[in-house]
C-alpha positions as CSV (number, residue, x, y, z in Angstrom):
1,M,-133.2,42.9,-202.4
2,A,-135.0,43.6,-205.7
3,M,-138.3,44.1,-203.8
4,L,-136.7,46.7,-201.6
5,E,-135.2,48.5,-204.6
6,A,-138.6,48.5,-206.4
7,A,-140.3,49.8,-203.2
8,Q,-137.7,52.6,-203.2
9,Y,-139.3,53.9,-206.4
10,G,-142.9,53.5,-205.2
11,V,-143.7,50.2,-206.9
12,P,-146.4,48.4,-205.1
13,L,-145.1,45.1,-203.6
14,I,-147.0,41.8,-203.9
15,G,-145.4,38.5,-203.1
16,T,-145.2,35.5,-200.8
17,A,-144.9,36.2,-197.0
18,V,-141.1,35.6,-196.8
19,G,-138.1,37.9,-196.7
20,A,-138.6,41.6,-197.3
21,I,-142.4,41.2,-198.0
22,A,-142.9,39.6,-194.6
23,D,-141.1,42.4,-192.9
24,L,-143.2,45.2,-194.3
25,S,-146.6,46.3,-192.9
26,P,-149.8,45.3,-194.7
27,E,-150.2,49.0,-195.8
28,A,-146.9,48.7,-197.6
29,A,-147.1,45.3,-199.3
30,V,-149.5,42.5,-200.1
31,A,-148.2,39.2,-198.7
32,V,-149.8,35.9,-199.7
33,P,-149.1,32.4,-198.4
34,V,-146.1,30.5,-199.8
35,S,-146.9,28.1,-202.7
36,D,-150.4,29.6,-203.1
37,E,-150.4,30.6,-206.8
38,A,-154.1,31.3,-206.8
39,S,-153.8,33.8,-204.0
40,L,-150.8,35.4,-205.6
41,A,-152.7,35.8,-208.9
42,Q,-155.8,37.2,-207.1
43,A,-153.6,39.7,-205.2
44,I,-151.9,40.9,-208.4
45,L,-155.2,41.3,-210.2
46,A,-156.8,43.1,-207.3
47,V,-154.0,45.6,-207.1
48,W,-153.8,46.0,-210.9
49,R,-157.5,46.8,-211.1
50,D,-157.4,49.4,-208.3
51,P,-155.3,52.4,-209.2
52,L,-155.9,54.1,-205.8
53,R,-154.7,51.1,-203.9
54,R,-151.7,50.7,-206.2
55,R,-150.7,54.3,-205.4
56,Q,-151.3,53.8,-201.7
57,L,-149.2,50.6,-201.6
58,G,-146.4,52.2,-203.6
59,K,-146.2,55.3,-201.4
60,A,-146.4,53.2,-198.2
61,A,-143.7,50.8,-199.4
62,Q,-141.5,53.8,-200.4
63,A,-141.9,55.4,-197.0
64,S,-141.2,52.1,-195.2
65,V,-138.0,51.4,-197.1
66,A,-136.8,55.0,-196.6
67,R,-137.5,54.7,-192.9
68,E,-136.2,51.2,-192.3
69,Y,-133.2,51.1,-194.6
70,A,-131.9,54.6,-194.4
71,L,-128.1,54.9,-194.4
72,T,-128.1,56.3,-190.9
73,R,-130.2,53.5,-189.6
74,A,-128.0,50.9,-191.3
75,V,-124.9,52.5,-189.7
76,D,-126.6,52.5,-186.3
77,R,-127.4,48.8,-186.7
78,A,-123.8,48.0,-187.7
79,M,-122.4,50.0,-184.8
80,M,-124.7,48.2,-182.4
81,M,-123.5,44.8,-183.8
82,Y,-119.9,45.8,-183.5
83,E,-120.4,46.9,-179.9
84,M,-122.2,43.7,-179.0
85,M,-119.3,41.6,-180.5
86,A,-116.7,43.8,-178.8
87,S,-118.4,43.4,-175.4
88,D,-118.4,39.5,-175.8
89,E,-114.6,39.4,-175.9
């Protein structure tokens, strides 16, 4: 959840390829293998040293979160789940 909140403000996302990071496109986040500290450190340094890439990642993450987690989309998903549950009875 914290990653999605950060992305909402245009913070570039870097982390292990699980949860929210794994769900985002490579244009919106840098995902590294789980338990690979060296890859994580390299990814952080690479993004830190490249201001243009930092801005691009931040903007793409922000757009992705706005698109995927918008209130209307969340309501649509909830309604779809309720309809599926109601049709199973």
